[in-house]
Every structure is written in structure tokens, then in C-alpha cells.
N, C-alpha and C positions, 0 to 999 in steps of 0.2 A: 504494500500500500504506500502511496505517496499523498502528501497534503501540500497543495499550492497555497502560498500566503503572499500578501503584500508586505513591503517593508514598513518602517515607520519613520516619520520625519524626526521624531525625538529619539535620541541615541545616548547611551552611556558614554562618558568620556573614558579615555584610556586608563586614567588613574582612579576611576570610580569603582572598579571591581578588582578583587584579588583572586584570580582564577588560574587554572593551569594554562600553560602556553597555548596560544591560538593554533588552530589547525593550519597545516601548511599545504594541504592538497587543494586543487581547484576542481570544481565540479565537472568541467569539460575543457580541455586545452583549446578547443575551437573558439572559445569565448575570449581568449587572451588578447588577440589583435584588436577586436572591437572595443574591449574594455580600455586598452591603452590609448586608443584613438580618442574616445570620449573623455576619459580622465585628463588627458593632456590638453584637450580643447577647453575643458572646464577650468583647469588650473591656470592656463594662459589668460582666459577671460577674466578670472577673479583677480589676477595680478594687474592686468591692464586697465580694467574699467569696472569698478565695483557696482556702479549704478546700472550699467548694461547687464552685469551678471545678475543683479537683483531681479531685473525684468525677465531675463532668459530662464532663470531657475525658480521664479515665483517666490523669492525670498521675502519674508516680512521685514519691513524697515528696521524694526528693533533687533533683528538677528543678522542683518546684512553684513556688518563689519566682521563679526566672529565667524560666520559661515564662510565668507570669502577668505578669511585668513586660513581657516582649516582646509577649505577646498584647494587653495593655492599650493598646499603641500601634499596633495593626495598621492602623488607617485612615490613618495618616500615615507608615508605615514605608517605608524604602527597599527596593527590590526587586533581585533578580538573576534572570537567565533560569533557568527551572526546571531545565534541564540542569546549571547550575552550582550551584543552590541545594541540591538533594537530594544527600545524601552516604551514604545507607544501603547495604546489601549489594547490592541490585539495581544501584545506580549505580556501586558499586565494580566490579561485573562488566561494566557497560557501558563504563566507562573514558572518560568524556567528554574529558579532557585530550589523549588521543591521537588524537582525530578529525582528519581532514584538513579543510580549509576546505569542500570539496565535501561531505564526510560530515556536517559540522556543519549545512550548509544542509538536507540531507535529514532529519537528526534533528530540527531545529527545526520542520520541517513535519509529519513523519510520526509523531512520538511524541505521543500524547495521554495525559496523566497525570491520573488522577482524584484528587480531593481533597475532604475533608470541608468545607473552608472555601471552596474556589473552584470546585467542581463538576468542571470539566475544564479543563486548560490545555495548550497546545502546548509542545513542548520549548523553544521560544525565548521564550515569554511570561514576563514578569517577575512574580515572586512574592516577598513578604516572608518573613522567618523567622516561622513560626507553629507552633502545636501544636493542631490540630483534627482528630482522627481521624474516620473515617466512623462509628465507633461512638458519637460524642458525643451526649449527650442534654442539651439546654440547658433550664433552668427556664422560660424565657419562650416557647420555641419548640417544645420536644420534641426527638425524635430527628432528626438532620440528614439521614440517608439518605432517609426518606420525603419530606422537604422537597425534596430534589434530584430524586427520581424523575420527577415530571411535567415538570420543566424539562429534564432530560437526555433524556427520551423525545422531546422536540421537537428539541433541539439536536444530539445525537450523530448521528442518521440523516442530518441535513442536512450535517453535517461530513464523514462518511465516504462519503456518496453510494453509488455502485456499486463502490467500490474494495474489494479484498480486505483483510481486517483480521485481525490476529493478537492474540488477547486473552491477555495475560500477567498480568492483575490477580489479586490475592489475593481471598479470599472476601468480605470486607467491602466491597471496592470493586466487585466484580461485582454486588453487591446494589444499587448505585446506578443501574446501567443494564444491562438485559438486552435483547438484540436481539429484535425482533418476529419471528415465525415466517417472514415473507416475506424477512427479511434474514439469517436464521440461517445459511444456506448460505454466505454471504460472510464470516462471522465464525467463526474457528476458535479455540476455547478450548484452551489448552495447560496440561497438568499435568506437573510434573517429579517423577519418582519415583527413589529411590535403592535399588539392590539391596544388601541387607545380610543378614547372618546374625543371627537373633534366636532365642534359646532353642533353639539347635541346628538351626534350619531356615532356609532362604533365603526372605526376604520382600521385597516391593517396597512402599515407603512414602514419603510426603512427609516430608522432613526440612527444617524451616523455613529454616535458614541456607543449606543446599545448594540448595534450590529457588530461593531468591531470587538466589543468585549465578549459577546456571545460566540463569535467566530473563534476567538482565542481559546475560550473554554471548550468549545467543540474540538478544536485541534488537539488540545491537551487530552480530552477524553478519548480521542481516536488513538493517540500515541500510547496512552495507558492501556487501552484495549489490546493494541498490537504487542505491547510489552508482555502482556499476559498470554500472548500467542492466540488471541481471538482472531479469527479470520474475518476480514472486512473486504467483501467482494462485490457489493451491490449497494444501490441507493437504499434498499430496505435495511441493510445492515447499518448504514449511517443513521437512518431514521430511528432505529431501535436504540442506538447510543444517544441520539438527541433526546429521545423520550425520557431517558434517565435524568437528563438535565432539565426536564419540565417543559420541553418544547413539543409542539404538535407538528408533525411532518405532513406535507402534502406534495404529491408529485405534480410538477408543472411542465409546460413545454420547454422551459429553460433549464430544468433539472429538478431541484428539490427546494421547496419553500419550507422554512422552519418558523413557526409562529409562537411567539411568547405572549401568552395571555395574562401574565402576571403584572 
């Protein structure tokens, strides 16, 4: 089983965690050239013109100076395993620090995290602190998502092979790679909805923070199940695990909707 995740804009700094040395492997050698091209263009832009970098990378004004300073040193920056680097809501829900050793091994292998700067990384692969969203549009290269599409179209199918895959990515990161029709039945895209009352009537809608948190918890539940050697081979298996989290599953044309009525 594989679980596809988005990254997070918020990240732990290199001195924020005291963990084992970061992983040194890369998920696929075919990604290296594209990574280096994008990272070099970002570093150059951040050194040359902070304001242009802010626009190209959608950086909030209050974070512009620090993000540009760190992005400028990307090519030589220290790394942490992706599981330890990302600190956003999805990863708060996943709760990496509470993984068992066995669970960590499963997470390092089975989590595939998509990134505007790195394409895709395994949970155990080392990444530096960076700010390069999938929506980035660099003056020298253009939008990064179209740059990654042909690369990931070759790399991701080879990575996941015939294994069942749960897609928990957000919209921007789903645009980087979409499964071909032949593989679509092995990849189930999950949407998390919250049931709430709006203007006097009950509606189901995606609420960003809630969706991210629940996706993180679901990813963790899937990893825990795989660690216990439970086979996860279908959308029904995902639905059963989601049910333990109090979510109501409903098959949809796009994959699987999980509704939180709480």
C-alpha cells in the first residue's frame, strides 16, 4: 500500500528536532535533474529579487525575507527526513513522534509526499527547509507543475507498481500527477467532507483545516493498519478504517467521500 500526501508550507527548522541522521536515499534518480533545475532557479531568484520571488512563490509578506534567505541556500542546505520536516495540519494529524519503530519503517516506505520543489519524496527521504508550492511560477522556467508532469508520469507508476494506493493530496498536488486510466482502479482519491448547518440547512462541504487534519489521521490509521500486517487492497478497506475514526464513507465518481458528522 502507498499513501499520497501533500507537503506543508510550515516546516520544522533544522535545529528544532533531535533525531537520527536524515535518510540519504532518493526516491527515484530520474527526479534529480529536474529537482536541481528548479532549486537552482528558485535560489537564483531569491538572491536577485526578493519581491519577484514573493510573487513567483506566493510568499506572504511577513515571511518573505526569511523564506528567501533559506531558499537562496537550498542547494547546500541540511536536510531532515520528510516525516520530521513537515509540520502542517496534515502532519499534526499524522503525529509522527508517536510512531513505533515498526510504524516508522512502514511510513518511510509507504508515504509518498508531493512537492513543488522535489516532485515526490518518500517519508524517510531527506529534504531541506524550503518554500516552493506547486502553484509556483518561476520567471526562467514557468509554472512548476507542468514541468513535473512528464517526469512524474514516468516515475510514480514505477514506484507504486501494482500496489493499492490511497490519494490524500490536495488539488494543486493532484495536478502534478494523475493516474492513467489503466491504473485508476488501484488509486482511490479521498475527499473529506464536514456536515454542518449553513443558512438554516444541513450541508456537506470541504473545510480546509478539518480536511487536512482528518487526512493526516487517516494516513496514520492506514500506516498503523499496515504495520499490523492488515491488508489494504480496496476502497472498502479504506472505508472500514475510516469508520473506526467516526467517518461515514460513500463511494463517489471521484473515489471515496468521507463525511464527518460530528
